[in-house]
N, C-alpha and C positions, 0 to 999 in steps of 0.2 A: 504494500499500500504506500502511496504517495500523497502528500498535500501539496497544492499548487495555490499561490498567492500571487493574485494578479492585480496591478495598480494602472489606473488610467484616468482620463478626464472626459466626460461627455459634453455635448452640445447642451443637451436637456434632459434631466434625469426621467421626467414624464415619457420622452421619446424612446430612450435606451431601455426602461424596464419591460415592455411588451415584446420587443425583438429578442431579449436575454431570456424572458420565460420562454418563448417559441423554440429557442436554441437549445432546450431541455433534451429533446431527442438527438441531437448531435452530440451533447455532452455523454448523454447515456451510451451511444454507439461507440465511443472511446473509452468508457470503462467508469464514466462518473458515478459516483455513489453517493452524490448529494454536494450543494454548494451553499455557502451563505454569503449575501451581499451586505456592503454597508457602504453609507456615504459619509464623507468627512462633516463632522458638526461645525455648523457656520459656512460650509462650502460644500452644498448637495451634489454638485457636478463632479467632484472628485471622489470616484468609487473604489472600493477595494473588494475583491472577491477572493473567498477562501474555499477551495473545493478538496475534496477527496477522492482519490482515483485509484483503482486496482491496481493499475500497472504504469509505471513511469513511462515506458515506450510508448503506449497508446497515447497518454497524455499529451507528450511531447508531438506526436504524430497531428493530433488535434490542434494544437496550437500552431502547427506549420501548415495546416489545410487551408485550401482555398475556400471551403466553406466557412471556417472560423474568419477569414479575411472579410469575406462577402458579408457575413452578420456583423462584424464590429464596424463596417461602413455603413450598412443600413440603420445602425443603432447610434450612429452620430458619434462615436468614440473618436476622439482627436488624437492624431499621431498614433505611434506604435504603442500597444499595451507593455507594461513592465512584468515579467512572468518570472517567478522564481519558483523552483521544484524544492519541497522541504521535507526533510525525513524527521519524524517525531523523536526526540531524544528522551524524553518523559513527560508524565502527566501528574499533576498535583492535586488534592482535592481543596476545595477553598479554604 
């Protein structure tokens, strides 16, 4: 399992959200086990997505795919998203 942290800026959060939701099947086809999306407090157009994927190679393939590039364009993502692949080191209770 691998976590993916994606940071980007959108033209309009309301325009981005439905395209992101529609792309659920794309993510699932590449092994997504779920995602959480956040916007920066005070700057709603700055977005961070944390996703969990079954396999790093499949996740890498998704972020390099034409379908991903087309979805980001339709959603109004500005520039190239910053993508980081993360291994969990440990987890602590509250």
